[in-house]
N, C-alpha and C positions, 0 to 999 in steps of 0.2 A: 718562202716569202710571206706566206700567210701568217706565220707566227710573228714575224717582224711587224707586219701591219697591225695585227691585233695588239701587240705589245705597245706600239706607239699610240694607237687610238684608245686603248682601254687601260693601259698601264701594265707594268711587268708583273704585278702581283694579282692581276685579275684571274678569275677562275678559267676563263677561256684561254688566256696566254699560258697558264700553267698546264692545262690539258694538252695544248698543242706541243709544248715542250716535252711533256711526258710521252706523247705519241712519237715524237721525233727520237727521243731516247730509246723507246722500244724498237723502232725501226732500225736505228743504228746498231743496237745490240744484236738484233736478229741478223743483220747484214754481216756484222763482225763474226758472229758464230758460224755463219755459212762460209765466209771467206776462210776462216781457220780450218773448217772441215775440208774445204776444197784443197787447201794447201797441203794438208796431211795425205789426201788421196793421191796427189801428184808425186809425193816423195816415195 
């Protein structure tokens, strides 16, 4: 929700919005890599 709020208040191209988006991307990529690793362990 933070990224949405910042994007609305400061604009989608603000540095803070972009940093929040990049952090979300990093977290999602990390989660995805972990999920793939766990699925390979189960098989």
